[in-house]
Backbone as JSON Lines, residues from 0, in Angstrom:
{"i":0,"aa":"M","n":[58.64,109.22,103.03],"ca":[57.85,108.45,102.07],"c":[57.77,106.99,102.51]}
{"i":1,"aa":"K","n":[56.57,106.39,102.4],"ca":[56.41,104.98,102.76],"c":[57.18,104.1,101.79]}
{"i":2,"aa":"E","n":[57.67,102.99,102.3],"ca":[58.38,102.04,101.46],"c":[57.41,101.39,100.48]}
{"i":3,"aa":"K","n":[57.84,101.21,99.24],"ca":[57.0,100.62,98.21],"c":[57.4,99.16,98.0]}
{"i":4,"aa":"H","n":[56.41,98.32,97.72],"ca":[56.69,96.89,97.55],"c":[55.94,96.29,96.37]}
{"i":5,"aa":"I","n":[56.62,95.39,95.66],"ca":[55.97,94.46,94.76],"c":[55.79,93.17,95.54]}
{"i":6,"aa":"S","n":[54.56,92.68,95.64],"ca":[54.25,91.51,96.45],"c":[53.73,90.39,95.53]}
{"i":7,"aa":"P","n":[54.62,89.54,95.02],"ca":[54.21,88.48,94.09],"c":[53.13,87.58,94.71]}
{"i":8,"aa":"S","n":[52.1,87.3,93.92],"ca":[50.98,86.5,94.41],"c":[51.32,85.02,94.3]}
{"i":9,"aa":"L","n":[51.43,84.36,95.43],"ca":[51.9,82.98,95.47],"c":[51.02,82.03,94.67]}
{"i":10,"aa":"I","n":[49.71,82.29,94.61],"ca":[48.83,81.37,93.9],"c":[49.07,81.39,92.38]}
{"i":11,"aa":"C","n":[49.85,82.35,91.9],"ca":[50.18,82.4,90.47],"c":[51.46,81.63,90.16]}
{"i":12,"aa":"A","n":[52.13,81.15,91.2],"ca":[53.34,80.35,91.02],"c":[52.96,78.9,90.74]}
{"i":13,"aa":"D","n":[53.96,78.07,90.48],"ca":[53.73,76.65,90.27],"c":[53.45,76.01,91.64]}
{"i":14,"aa":"L","n":[52.21,75.66,91.89],"ca":[51.82,75.15,93.2],"c":[52.39,73.77,93.5]}
{"i":15,"aa":"C","n":[52.94,73.11,92.48],"ca":[53.57,71.81,92.69],"c":[55.05,71.95,93.06]}
{"i":16,"aa":"D","n":[55.55,73.17,93.03],"ca":[56.98,73.39,93.26],"c":[57.2,74.68,94.06]}
{"i":17,"aa":"L","n":[56.42,74.85,95.12],"ca":[56.41,76.12,95.84],"c":[57.76,76.49,96.44]}
{"i":18,"aa":"K","n":[58.46,75.53,97.0],"ca":[59.74,75.84,97.65],"c":[60.71,76.48,96.66]}
{"i":19,"aa":"N","n":[60.85,75.87,95.48],"ca":[61.76,76.42,94.47],"c":[61.23,77.72,93.88]}
{"i":20,"aa":"E","n":[59.92,77.83,93.75],"ca":[59.33,79.05,93.23],"c":[59.64,80.24,94.16]}
{"i":21,"aa":"V","n":[59.47,80.02,95.45],"ca":[59.74,81.08,96.41],"c":[61.23,81.41,96.44]}
{"i":22,"aa":"A","n":[62.06,80.39,96.34],"ca":[63.51,80.62,96.32],"c":[63.91,81.47,95.11]}
{"i":23,"aa":"E","n":[63.27,81.23,93.97],"ca":[63.57,82.02,92.77],"c":[63.14,83.47,92.96]}
{"i":24,"aa":"L","n":[61.95,83.67,93.51],"ca":[61.47,85.04,93.73],"c":[62.39,85.8,94.67]}
{"i":25,"aa":"E","n":[62.85,85.12,95.71],"ca":[63.76,85.75,96.66],"c":[65.1,86.07,95.98]}
{"i":26,"aa":"K","n":[65.56,85.17,95.14],"ca":[66.84,85.34,94.46],"c":[66.84,86.55,93.54]}
{"i":27,"aa":"I","n":[65.71,86.8,92.86],"ca":[65.68,87.93,91.91],"c":[65.43,89.27,92.6]}
{"i":28,"aa":"G","n":[65.23,89.23,93.92],"ca":[65.15,90.48,94.67],"c":[63.84,90.78,95.35]}
{"i":29,"aa":"C","n":[62.86,89.89,95.24],"ca":[61.57,90.13,95.9],"c":[61.73,90.0,97.42]}
{"i":30,"aa":"R","n":[61.14,90.94,98.14],"ca":[61.23,90.9,99.6],"c":[59.9,90.58,100.27]}
{"i":31,"aa":"M","n":[58.82,90.59,99.49],"ca":[57.49,90.35,100.04],"c":[56.78,89.3,99.21]}
{"i":32,"aa":"L","n":[55.92,88.51,99.85],"ca":[55.18,87.45,99.17],"c":[53.71,87.56,99.56]}
{"i":33,"aa":"H","n":[52.85,87.74,98.56],"ca":[51.4,87.85,98.81],"c":[50.8,86.45,98.88]}
{"i":34,"aa":"I","n":[50.18,86.14,100.02],"ca":[49.66,84.8,100.26],"c":[48.15,84.85,100.46]}
{"i":35,"aa":"D","n":[47.42,84.31,99.49],"ca":[45.96,84.26,99.56],"c":[45.52,82.96,100.22]}
{"i":36,"aa":"I","n":[44.75,83.09,101.3],"ca":[44.17,81.92,101.95],"c":[42.65,82.0,101.79]}
{"i":37,"aa":"I","n":[42.09,81.03,101.06],"ca":[40.65,80.99,100.78],"c":[40.07,79.72,101.39]}
{"i":38,"aa":"D","n":[38.94,79.85,102.06],"ca":[38.39,78.71,102.8],"c":[37.52,77.77,101.97]}
{"i":39,"aa":"G","n":[37.3,78.08,100.69],"ca":[36.46,77.23,99.86],"c":[34.98,77.53,100.0]}
{"i":40,"aa":"V","n":[34.63,78.44,100.92],"ca":[33.24,78.85,101.13],"c":[33.07,80.31,100.72]}
{"i":41,"aa":"F","n":[33.98,81.15,101.16],"ca":[34.0,82.55,100.73],"c":[33.96,82.61,99.21]}
{"i":42,"aa":"S","n":[34.73,81.74,98.59],"ca":[34.65,81.47,97.16],"c":[34.95,79.98,96.98]}
{"i":43,"aa":"P","n":[34.57,79.4,95.83],"ca":[34.79,77.96,95.65],"c":[36.24,77.58,95.45]}
{"i":44,"aa":"D","n":[37.13,78.55,95.33],"ca":[38.54,78.27,95.13],"c":[39.21,77.98,96.48]}
{"i":45,"aa":"M","n":[40.25,77.15,96.46],"ca":[40.98,76.83,97.7],"c":[42.39,76.38,97.32]}
{"i":46,"aa":"P","n":[43.19,77.3,96.77],"ca":[44.48,76.91,96.17],"c":[45.6,76.6,97.15]}
{"i":47,"aa":"L","n":[45.6,77.24,98.33],"ca":[46.7,77.07,99.28],"c":[46.19,76.67,100.66]}
{"i":48,"aa":"G","n":[46.97,75.88,101.35],"ca":[46.6,75.48,102.71],"c":[47.53,76.09,103.74]}
{"i":49,"aa":"I","n":[47.08,76.08,104.98],"ca":[47.88,76.62,106.08],"c":[49.19,75.85,106.22]}
{"i":50,"aa":"G","n":[49.14,74.54,106.0],"ca":[50.35,73.72,106.12],"c":[51.44,74.16,105.17]}
{"i":51,"aa":"A","n":[51.05,74.53,103.95],"ca":[52.04,74.98,102.96],"c":[52.68,76.29,103.41]}
{"i":52,"aa":"V","n":[51.87,77.19,103.97],"ca":[52.4,78.47,104.46],"c":[53.41,78.23,105.59]}
{"i":53,"aa":"K","n":[53.06,77.33,106.48],"ca":[53.94,77.03,107.62],"c":[55.28,76.48,107.15]}
{"i":54,"aa":"K","n":[55.25,75.58,106.17],"ca":[56.5,75.01,105.66],"c":[57.34,76.06,104.94]}
{"i":55,"aa":"L","n":[56.67,76.92,104.17],"ca":[57.4,77.97,103.47],"c":[58.05,78.95,104.43]}
{"i":56,"aa":"R","n":[57.39,79.2,105.56],"ca":[57.95,80.12,106.55],"c":[59.32,79.65,107.04]}
{"i":57,"aa":"S","n":[59.51,78.33,107.04],"ca":[60.77,77.78,107.55],"c":[61.91,77.84,106.53]}
{"i":58,"aa":"V","n":[61.59,78.2,105.27],"ca":[62.64,78.19,104.25],"c":[62.91,79.56,103.63]}
{"i":59,"aa":"T","n":[62.21,80.59,104.09],"ca":[62.45,81.92,103.52],"c":[62.24,83.01,104.57]}
{"i":60,"aa":"G","n":[62.98,84.09,104.38],"ca":[62.84,85.23,105.27],"c":[62.01,86.35,104.66]}
{"i":61,"aa":"M","n":[61.33,86.07,103.54],"ca":[60.51,87.09,102.89],"c":[59.38,87.55,103.8]}
{"i":62,"aa":"I","n":[58.92,88.76,103.58],"ca":[57.76,89.29,104.31],"c":[56.52,88.56,103.82]}
{"i":63,"aa":"F","n":[55.79,87.91,104.72],"ca":[54.58,87.19,104.35],"c":[53.38,88.13,104.49]}
{"i":64,"aa":"D","n":[52.79,88.44,103.35],"ca":[51.69,89.39,103.22],"c":[50.41,88.57,103.02]}
{"i":65,"aa":"A","n":[49.73,88.24,104.1],"ca":[48.61,87.3,104.05],"c":[47.27,88.0,103.85]}
{"i":66,"aa":"H","n":[46.5,87.49,102.9],"ca":[45.16,88.0,102.57],"c":[44.17,86.86,102.81]}
{"i":67,"aa":"L","n":[43.38,86.99,103.86],"ca":[42.44,85.94,104.25],"c":[41.06,86.19,103.66]}
{"i":68,"aa":"M","n":[40.53,85.18,103.0],"ca":[39.18,85.23,102.44],"c":[38.4,84.07,103.04]}
{"i":69,"aa":"S","n":[37.62,84.37,104.08],"ca":[36.94,83.32,104.83],"c":[35.63,83.83,105.39]}
{"i":70,"aa":"V","n":[34.69,82.92,105.61],"ca":[33.44,83.31,106.27],"c":[33.56,83.15,107.79]}
{"i":71,"aa":"N","n":[34.61,82.48,108.24],"ca":[34.87,82.3,109.68],"c":[36.34,82.64,109.92]}
{"i":72,"aa":"N","n":[36.62,83.9,110.17],"ca":[38.0,84.38,110.2],"c":[38.82,83.9,111.4]}
{"i":73,"aa":"Q","n":[38.18,83.78,112.56],"ca":[38.91,83.55,113.81],"c":[39.92,82.39,113.74]}
{"i":74,"aa":"P","n":[39.52,81.17,113.36],"ca":[40.51,80.07,113.37],"c":[41.63,80.29,112.37]}
{"i":75,"aa":"Y","n":[41.33,80.9,111.24],"ca":[42.37,81.13,110.24],"c":[43.34,82.21,110.7]}
{"i":76,"aa":"V","n":[42.83,83.23,111.36],"ca":[43.71,84.25,111.91],"c":[44.67,83.61,112.91]}
{"i":77,"aa":"D","n":[44.15,82.77,113.79],"ca":[45.0,82.1,114.77],"c":[46.08,81.27,114.1]}
{"i":78,"aa":"M","n":[45.69,80.51,113.08],"ca":[46.66,79.64,112.4],"c":[47.7,80.43,111.64]}
{"i":79,"aa":"L","n":[47.29,81.51,110.99],"ca":[48.25,82.32,110.25],"c":[49.23,83.04,111.17]}
{"i":80,"aa":"L","n":[48.73,83.48,112.33],"ca":[49.64,84.08,113.31],"c":[50.66,83.04,113.8]}
{"i":81,"aa":"E","n":[50.21,81.82,113.98],"ca":[51.13,80.74,114.39],"c":[52.16,80.45,113.31]}
{"i":82,"aa":"C","n":[51.78,80.66,112.05],"ca":[52.71,80.43,110.93],"c":[53.82,81.48,110.88]}
{"i":83,"aa":"G","n":[53.58,82.62,111.5],"ca":[54.59,83.67,111.49],"c":[54.47,84.64,110.33]}
{"i":84,"aa":"V","n":[53.22,84.92,109.9],"ca":[53.05,85.93,108.85],"c":[53.41,87.3,109.41]}
{"i":85,"aa":"D","n":[53.76,88.22,108.53],"ca":[54.18,89.55,108.95],"c":[53.08,90.6,108.81]}
{"i":86,"aa":"R","n":[52.14,90.34,107.9],"ca":[51.01,91.23,107.63],"c":[49.8,90.34,107.42]}
{"i":87,"aa":"L","n":[48.65,90.79,107.93],"ca":[47.46,89.95,107.8],"c":[46.22,90.84,107.67]}
{"i":88,"aa":"C","n":[45.49,90.64,106.57],"ca":[44.23,91.36,106.39],"c":[43.11,90.37,106.14]}
{"i":89,"aa":"F","n":[41.88,90.78,106.45],"ca":[40.71,89.91,106.26],"c":[39.54,90.77,105.81]}
{"i":90,"aa":"H","n":[38.51,90.1,105.3],"ca":[37.29,90.78,104.86],"c":[36.3,90.83,106.01]}
{"i":91,"aa":"T","n":[35.55,91.92,106.07],"ca":[34.61,92.11,107.18],"c":[33.19,91.7,106.84]}
{"i":92,"aa":"V","n":[32.93,91.31,105.59],"ca":[31.56,91.07,105.16],"c":[30.84,90.0,105.98]}
{"i":93,"aa":"F","n":[31.58,88.98,106.47],"ca":[30.99,87.93,107.29],"c":[31.44,88.0,108.75]}
{"i":94,"aa":"E","n":[32.2,89.03,109.09],"ca":[32.83,89.09,110.42],"c":[32.02,89.96,111.39]}
{"i":95,"aa":"P","n":[31.47,89.36,112.45],"ca":[30.64,90.13,113.4],"c":[31.45,91.05,114.31]}
{"i":96,"aa":"R","n":[32.71,90.72,114.58],"ca":[33.52,91.51,115.51],"c":[34.91,91.78,114.92]}
{"i":97,"aa":"P","n":[34.98,92.55,113.86],"ca":[36.28,92.78,113.21],"c":[37.29,93.51,114.1]}
{"i":98,"aa":"A","n":[36.82,94.38,114.97],"ca":[37.76,95.12,115.83],"c":[38.53,94.17,116.75]}
{"i":99,"aa":"I","n":[37.85,93.13,117.22],"ca":[38.51,92.15,118.1],"c":[39.66,91.47,117.36]}
{"i":100,"aa":"L","n":[39.41,91.1,116.11],"ca":[40.46,90.44,115.33],"c":[41.63,91.38,115.03]}
{"i":101,"aa":"L","n":[41.32,92.63,114.72],"ca":[42.39,93.59,114.45],"c":[43.29,93.77,115.67]}
{"i":102,"aa":"R","n":[42.66,93.86,116.83],"ca":[43.45,94.0,118.07],"c":[44.3,92.75,118.32]}
{"i":103,"aa":"K","n":[43.74,91.6,118.02],"ca":[44.47,90.34,118.23],"c":[45.7,90.28,117.32]}
{"i":104,"aa":"I","n":[45.53,90.68,116.07],"ca":[46.63,90.68,115.12],"c":[47.73,91.63,115.57]}
{"i":105,"aa":"K","n":[47.33,92.84,115.97],"ca":[48.31,93.83,116.41],"c":[49.03,93.38,117.68]}
{"i":106,"aa":"A","n":[48.29,92.72,118.58],"ca":[48.9,92.24,119.83],"c":[49.96,91.19,119.57]}
{"i":107,"aa":"A","n":[49.86,90.51,118.42],"ca":[50.84,89.49,118.06],"c":[52.06,90.11,117.38]}
{"i":108,"aa":"G","n":[52.07,91.43,117.24],"ca":[53.19,92.11,116.6],"c":[53.16,92.03,115.09]}
{"i":109,"aa":"V","n":[51.98,91.77,114.54],"ca":[51.8,91.63,113.1],"c":[51.03,92.83,112.57]}
{"i":110,"aa":"K","n":[51.38,93.32,111.39],"ca":[50.65,94.44,110.8],"c":[49.23,94.0,110.47]}
{"i":111,"aa":"S","n":[48.25,94.8,110.87],"ca":[46.85,94.42,110.71],"c":[46.2,95.23,109.6]}
{"i":112,"aa":"G","n":[45.27,94.58,108.88],"ca":[44.61,95.28,107.8],"c":[43.22,94.76,107.5]}
{"i":113,"aa":"I","n":[42.48,95.57,106.77],"ca":[41.16,95.21,106.28],"c":[41.25,95.07,104.76]}
{"i":114,"aa":"A","n":[40.67,94.0,104.23],"ca":[40.58,93.82,102.78],"c":[39.2,94.3,102.33]}
{"i":115,"aa":"I","n":[39.19,95.13,101.3],"ca":[37.95,95.75,100.85],"c":[37.59,95.24,99.46]}
{"i":116,"aa":"S","n":[36.51,94.47,99.39],"ca":[36.01,93.96,98.12],"c":[35.33,95.09,97.35]}
{"i":117,"aa":"P","n":[35.13,94.92,96.05],"ca":[34.49,95.97,95.25],"c":[33.13,96.4,95.8]}
{"i":118,"aa":"E","n":[32.39,95.46,96.39],"ca":[31.05,95.79,96.88],"c":[31.05,96.47,98.25]}
{"i":119,"aa":"T","n":[32.21,96.52,98.89],"ca":[32.31,97.14,100.22],"c":[32.65,98.62,100.09]}
{"i":120,"aa":"K","n":[31.88,99.46,100.74],"ca":[32.15,100.9,100.72],"c":[33.11,101.25,101.86]}
{"i":121,"aa":"I","n":[33.97,102.21,101.61],"ca":[34.93,102.64,102.62],"c":[34.2,103.1,103.88]}
{"i":122,"aa":"E","n":[33.04,103.75,103.71],"ca":[32.28,104.25,104.86],"c":[31.88,103.12,105.82]}
{"i":123,"aa":"Q","n":[31.73,101.91,105.28],"ca":[31.31,100.78,106.11],"c":[32.39,100.35,107.11]}
{"i":124,"aa":"I","n":[33.64,100.62,106.78],"ca":[34.73,100.18,107.67],"c":[35.49,101.38,108.24]}
{"i":125,"aa":"E","n":[34.92,102.57,108.14],"ca":[35.59,103.79,108.6],"c":[36.05,103.67,110.06]}
{"i":126,"aa":"Y","n":[35.17,103.15,110.91],"ca":[35.5,103.1,112.34],"c":[36.67,102.17,112.66]}
{"i":127,"aa":"L","n":[37.01,101.3,111.72],"ca":[38.1,100.34,111.93],"c":[39.46,100.89,111.49]}
{"i":128,"aa":"L","n":[39.46,101.92,110.68],"ca":[40.7,102.4,110.09],"c":[41.77,102.81,111.11]}
{"i":129,"aa":"P","n":[41.41,103.45,112.23],"ca":[42.45,103.78,113.21],"c":[43.14,102.56,113.81]}
{"i":130,"aa":"M","n":[42.55,101.37,113.65],"ca":[43.15,100.14,114.16],"c":[44.01,99.43,113.12]}
{"i":131,"aa":"C","n":[44.02,99.97,111.89],"ca":[44.69,99.31,110.78],"c":[46.06,99.91,110.49]}
{"i":132,"aa":"D","n":[46.97,99.04,110.07],"ca":[48.24,99.49,109.53],"c":[48.16,99.65,108.02]}
{"i":133,"aa":"F","n":[47.3,98.83,107.4],"ca":[47.16,98.91,105.95],"c":[45.75,98.5,105.53]}
{"i":134,"aa":"V","n":[45.43,98.84,104.29],"ca":[44.15,98.47,103.7],"c":[44.44,97.85,102.34]}
{"i":135,"aa":"L","n":[43.81,96.72,102.06],"ca":[43.95,96.06,100.77],"c":[42.7,96.33,99.93]}
{"i":136,"aa":"L","n":[42.89,96.97,98.79],"ca":[41.78,97.26,97.89],"c":[41.74,96.25,96.76]}
{"i":137,"aa":"M","n":[40.62,95.52,96.66],"ca":[40.44,94.56,95.58],"c":[39.89,95.26,94.35]}
{"i":138,"aa":"R","n":[40.52,95.02,93.19],"ca":[40.05,95.59,91.94],"c":[39.13,94.63,91.2]}
{"i":139,"aa":"I","n":[39.07,93.39,91.67],"ca":[38.2,92.36,91.1],"c":[37.47,91.68,92.26]}
{"i":140,"aa":"D","n":[36.57,90.75,91.94],"ca":[35.86,90.02,92.98],"c":[36.82,89.12,93.73]}
{"i":141,"aa":"A","n":[36.94,89.32,95.03],"ca":[37.88,88.57,95.85],"c":[37.59,87.07,95.8]}
{"i":142,"aa":"G","n":[38.64,86.3,95.47],"ca":[38.51,84.85,95.44],"c":[38.02,84.29,94.12]}
{"i":143,"aa":"Y","n":[37.82,85.15,93.13],"ca":[37.29,84.69,91.85],"c":[38.21,85.04,90.68]}
{"i":144,"aa":"A","n":[39.49,85.24,90.95],"ca":[40.43,85.58,89.88],"c":[40.55,84.45,88.86]}
{"i":145,"aa":"H","n":[40.21,83.24,89.29],"ca":[40.35,82.08,88.4],"c":[39.26,82.02,87.33]}
{"i":146,"aa":"L","n":[38.19,82.81,87.47],"ca":[37.09,82.77,86.51],"c":[37.4,83.58,85.27]}
{"i":147,"aa":"A","n":[37.1,83.01,84.11],"ca":[37.31,83.73,82.85],"c":[36.37,84.93,82.78]}
{"i":148,"aa":"G","n":[36.85,86.0,82.18],"ca":[36.0,87.18,81.99],"c":[35.89,88.08,83.2]}
{"i":149,"aa":"Q","n":[36.69,87.82,84.22],"ca":[36.66,88.63,85.43],"c":[37.2,90.02,85.12]}
{"i":150,"aa":"G","n":[36.35,91.03,85.2],"ca":[36.76,92.39,84.87],"c":[37.18,93.19,86.09]}
{"i":151,"aa":"V","n":[37.77,94.34,85.83],"ca":[38.23,95.24,86.89],"c":[37.15,96.28,87.17]}
{"i":152,"aa":"Y","n":[36.84,96.48,88.45],"ca":[35.87,97.51,88.83],"c":[36.59,98.87,88.89]}
{"i":153,"aa":"P","n":[35.91,99.93,88.5],"ca":[36.57,101.23,88.34],"c":[36.63,102.12,89.6]}
{"i":154,"aa":"Q","n":[36.17,101.63,90.74],"ca":[36.06,102.51,91.91],"c":[37.33,102.64,92.73]}
{"i":155,"aa":"T","n":[38.44,102.03,92.29],"ca":[39.65,102.03,93.1],"c":[40.15,103.44,93.4]}
{"i":156,"aa":"E","n":[40.2,104.3,92.39],"ca":[40.7,105.66,92.59],"c":[39.84,106.42,93.61]}
{"i":157,"aa":"E","n":[38.54,106.27,93.49],"ca":[37.62,106.93,94.43],"c":[37.86,106.44,95.86]}
{"i":158,"aa":"K","n":[38.11,105.15,96.01],"ca":[38.33,104.6,97.36],"c":[39.66,105.07,97.94]}
{"i":159,"aa":"I","n":[40.67,105.2,97.09],"ca":[41.96,105.71,97.57],"c":[41.79,107.14,98.08]}
{"i":160,"aa":"E","n":[41.08,107.95,97.34],"ca":[40.83,109.34,97.75],"c":[40.1,109.39,99.09]}
{"i":161,"aa":"K","n":[39.12,108.51,99.25],"ca":[38.36,108.46,100.5],"c":[39.25,108.04,101.67]}
{"i":162,"aa":"L","n":[40.13,107.08,101.44],"ca":[41.05,106.65,102.49],"c":[41.98,107.79,102.91]}
{"i":163,"aa":"R","n":[42.43,108.58,101.95],"ca":[43.3,109.71,102.28],"c":[42.55,110.75,103.11]}
{"i":164,"aa":"E","n":[41.26,110.91,102.82],"ca":[40.45,111.83,103.61],"c":[40.36,111.36,105.06]}
{"i":165,"aa":"Y","n":[40.19,110.07,105.26],"ca":[40.08,109.52,106.61],"c":[41.41,109.56,107.35]}
{"i":166,"aa":"E","n":[42.51,109.46,106.61],"ca":[43.82,109.6,107.24],"c":[43.93,110.98,107.91]}
{"i":167,"aa":"K","n":[43.51,112.0,107.18],"ca":[43.55,113.36,107.72],"c":[42.57,113.52,108.88]}
{"i":168,"aa":"K","n":[41.39,112.96,108.72],"ca":[40.34,113.08,109.73],"c":[40.78,112.5,111.06]}
{"i":169,"aa":"Y","n":[41.43,111.32,111.03],"ca":[41.8,110.62,112.26],"c":[43.27,110.8,112.64]}
{"i":170,"aa":"G","n":[44.03,111.51,111.82],"ca":[45.44,111.71,112.12],"c":[46.23,110.42,112.09]}
{"i":171,"aa":"I","n":[45.93,109.56,111.11],"ca":[46.59,108.27,111.01],"c":[47.33,108.18,109.68]}
{"i":172,"aa":"E","n":[48.13,107.12,109.54],"ca":[48.84,106.87,108.29],"c":[48.58,105.43,107.88]}
{"i":173,"aa":"L","n":[47.99,105.24,106.73],"ca":[47.64,103.92,106.24],"c":[48.47,103.57,105.02]}
{"i":174,"aa":"E","n":[48.94,102.34,104.99],"ca":[49.56,101.83,103.78],"c":[48.43,101.27,102.91]}
{"i":175,"aa":"I","n":[48.45,101.59,101.64],"ca":[47.43,101.11,100.72],"c":[48.03,100.06,99.79]}
{"i":176,"aa":"E","n":[47.38,98.91,99.75],"ca":[47.78,97.82,98.85],"c":[46.65,97.58,97.85]}
{"i":177,"aa":"V","n":[47.01,97.25,96.62],"ca":[46.0,96.93,95.61],"c":[46.23,95.52,95.1]}
{"i":178,"aa":"D","n":[45.13,94.86,94.71],"ca":[45.19,93.47,94.28],"c":[44.17,93.26,93.17]}
{"i":179,"aa":"G","n":[44.57,92.53,92.13],"ca":[43.64,92.18,91.07],"c":[43.97,92.84,89.75]}
{"i":180,"aa":"R","n":[44.53,92.06,88.81],"ca":[44.83,92.54,87.46],"c":[45.73,93.77,87.48]}
{"i":181,"aa":"V","n":[46.79,93.69,88.28],"ca":[47.73,94.82,88.39],"c":[48.94,94.54,87.5]}
{"i":182,"aa":"G","n":[48.93,95.11,86.29],"ca":[50.03,94.96,85.36],"c":[51.01,96.12,85.46]}
{"i":183,"aa":"F","n":[51.85,96.25,84.46],"ca":[52.89,97.3,84.48],"c":[52.27,98.69,84.37]}
{"i":184,"aa":"A","n":[51.36,98.87,83.44],"ca":[50.72,100.18,83.28],"c":[49.89,100.52,84.51]}
{"i":185,"aa":"E","n":[49.21,99.52,85.06],"ca":[48.39,99.76,86.25],"c":[49.26,100.12,87.45]}
{"i":186,"aa":"T","n":[50.41,99.47,87.57],"ca":[51.32,99.78,88.67],"c":[51.76,101.23,88.61]}
{"i":187,"aa":"E","n":[52.11,101.68,87.43],"ca":[52.56,103.07,87.28],"c":[51.44,104.05,87.6]}
{"i":188,"aa":"A","n":[50.23,103.77,87.11],"ca":[49.09,104.67,87.35],"c":[48.69,104.69,88.82]}
{"i":189,"aa":"L","n":[48.65,103.53,89.45],"ca":[48.25,103.44,90.85],"c":[49.31,104.04,91.77]}
{"i":190,"aa":"L","n":[50.56,103.94,91.38],"ca":[51.64,104.53,92.16],"c":[51.46,106.04,92.25]}
{"i":191,"aa":"K","n":[51.04,106.64,91.16],"ca":[50.81,108.09,91.13],"c":[49.66,108.5,92.05]}
{"i":192,"aa":"L","n":[48.75,107.54,92.31],"ca":[47.62,107.82,93.21],"c":[48.0,107.63,94.68]}
{"i":193,"aa":"G","n":[49.22,107.12,94.92],"ca":[49.67,106.96,96.29],"c":[49.62,105.55,96.83]}
{"i":194,"aa":"V","n":[49.46,104.56,95.94],"ca":[49.46,103.16,96.39],"c":[50.88,102.77,96.79]}
{"i":195,"aa":"D","n":[50.98,101.94,97.84],"ca":[52.28,101.58,98.39],"c":[52.73,100.16,98.05]}
{"i":196,"aa":"T","n":[51.78,99.22,98.02],"ca":[52.11,97.82,97.79],"c":[51.23,97.26,96.69]}
{"i":197,"aa":"F","n":[51.85,96.45,95.83],"ca":[51.16,95.94,94.65],"c":[51.22,94.42,94.63]}
{"i":198,"aa":"A","n":[50.07,93.77,94.86],"ca":[50.0,92.32,94.7],"c":[50.12,92.05,93.21]}
{"i":199,"aa":"S","n":[51.14,91.3,92.83],"ca":[51.48,91.16,91.42],"c":[51.31,89.72,90.96]}
{"i":200,"aa":"G","n":[50.47,89.54,89.92],"ca":[50.18,88.2,89.43],"c":[50.53,88.0,87.98]}
{"i":201,"aa":"T","n":[49.59,87.42,87.22],"ca":[49.86,87.03,85.84],"c":[50.03,88.21,84.89]}
{"i":202,"aa":"K","n":[49.59,89.39,85.28],"ca":[49.79,90.57,84.45],"c":[51.08,91.31,84.82]}
{"i":203,"aa":"G","n":[51.7,90.88,85.91],"ca":[52.89,91.55,86.39],"c":[54.08,90.62,86.43]}
{"i":204,"aa":"I","n":[54.51,90.26,87.62],"ca":[55.73,89.48,87.76],"c":[55.63,88.09,87.15]}
{"i":205,"aa":"F","n":[54.41,87.54,87.06],"ca":[54.23,86.2,86.49],"c":[53.8,86.24,85.02]}
{"i":206,"aa":"D","n":[53.96,87.39,84.38],"ca":[53.7,87.52,82.94],"c":[54.66,86.58,82.2]}
{"i":207,"aa":"K","n":[54.1,85.65,81.44],"ca":[54.91,84.61,80.81],"c":[55.62,85.06,79.54]}
{"i":208,"aa":"S","n":[55.42,86.28,79.13],"ca":[56.05,86.75,77.9],"c":[57.53,87.09,78.09]}
{"i":209,"aa":"R","n":[57.98,87.15,79.35],"ca":[59.38,87.44,79.62],"c":[59.77,86.79,80.95]}
{"i":210,"aa":"P","n":[61.07,86.63,81.22],"ca":[61.52,86.01,82.48],"c":[61.06,86.81,83.69]}
{"i":211,"aa":"R","n":[60.84,86.13,84.8],"ca":[60.38,86.8,86.02],"c":[61.37,87.86,86.5]}
{"i":212,"aa":"A","n":[62.64,87.55,86.38],"ca":[63.65,88.52,86.81],"c":[63.51,89.82,86.03]}
{"i":213,"aa":"E","n":[63.22,89.7,84.74],"ca":[63.03,90.89,83.9],"c":[61.75,91.62,84.29]}
{"i":214,"aa":"N","n":[60.69,90.86,84.57],"ca":[59.43,91.47,85.01],"c":[59.62,92.23,86.32]}
{"i":215,"aa":"F","n":[60.32,91.61,87.25],"ca":[60.53,92.26,88.55],"c":[61.37,93.52,88.4]}
{"i":216,"aa":"E","n":[62.4,93.43,87.58],"ca":[63.26,94.6,87.36],"c":[62.46,95.76,86.77]}
{"i":217,"aa":"K","n":[61.58,95.42,85.81],"ca":[60.75,96.44,85.18],"c":[59.8,97.07,86.2]}
{"i":218,"aa":"L","n":[59.19,96.25,87.04],"ca":[58.28,96.76,88.06],"c":[59.03,97.59,89.1]}
{"i":219,"aa":"Q","n":[60.21,97.12,89.49],"ca":[60.98,97.83,90.49],"c":[61.43,99.19,89.99]}
{"i":220,"aa":"K","n":[61.74,99.28,88.71],"ca":[62.13,100.58,88.13],"c":[60.97,101.57,88.2]}
{"i":221,"aa":"I","n":[59.74,101.07,88.03],"ca":[58.57,101.93,88.15],"c":[58.47,102.49,89.57]}
{"i":222,"aa":"L","n":[58.7,101.62,90.56],"ca":[58.65,102.08,91.95],"c":[59.79,103.04,92.27]}
{"i":223,"aa":"D","n":[60.97,102.75,91.73],"ca":[62.13,103.59,92.02],"c":[61.94,105.02,91.52]}
{"i":224,"aa":"K","n":[61.21,105.17,90.42],"ca":[60.98,106.51,89.88],"c":[60.23,107.39,90.88]}
{"i":225,"aa":"A","n":[59.39,106.78,91.68],"ca":[58.6,107.54,92.65],"c":[59.46,108.09,93.77]}
{"i":226,"aa":"E","n":[60.62,107.49,93.96],"ca":[61.52,107.91,95.05],"c":[62.58,108.9,94.59]}
{"i":227,"aa":"E","n":[62.63,109.15,93.27],"ca":[63.64,110.07,92.75],"c":[63.28,111.54,93.05]}
């Protein structure tokens, strides 16, 4: 069975106190950190910079799970690889040569992935799947989580099923990650569908109704049930 992970979304932390925020997440048992890098063009949001990621890399041993949202992926891929991320996925909607980038990421010893927005069909990136270690499925519009009224698109289950079909077709094994409005109930439901990694934000580990340690423990218990 593939290892399951809760990947706290860094942009949901206190951006004025990132060092202590990451230290707290590590202390309560988190082993992975979801890092969204947005170029301000892919979407108007731009919450984190490469410099912050580089500094954080020097103070924590957590797995850096980088999700790149950019219209010009190449320079950001280079910079994130230099930062020492452990996993890196990007969107193909503006990328003319995605296979080249996937090979570059893998050559650096980093897990490579494709991020799939709601408007992207699995069939569009089928040929890339044998080059991927994981696929990130967006349940909301990528880069627009900050907008009020952002709803969840219902095609996630269908896309997971399609990915499993392609695994059999090509004889590969893909880790599936989901991102966007993933709360406790959603984590449990998606886990049953075979999801491996859960980017967790304000509905999950950063839910303000209880301490983060309690949120993480609750989420971890959901994952542990799948291994029993």
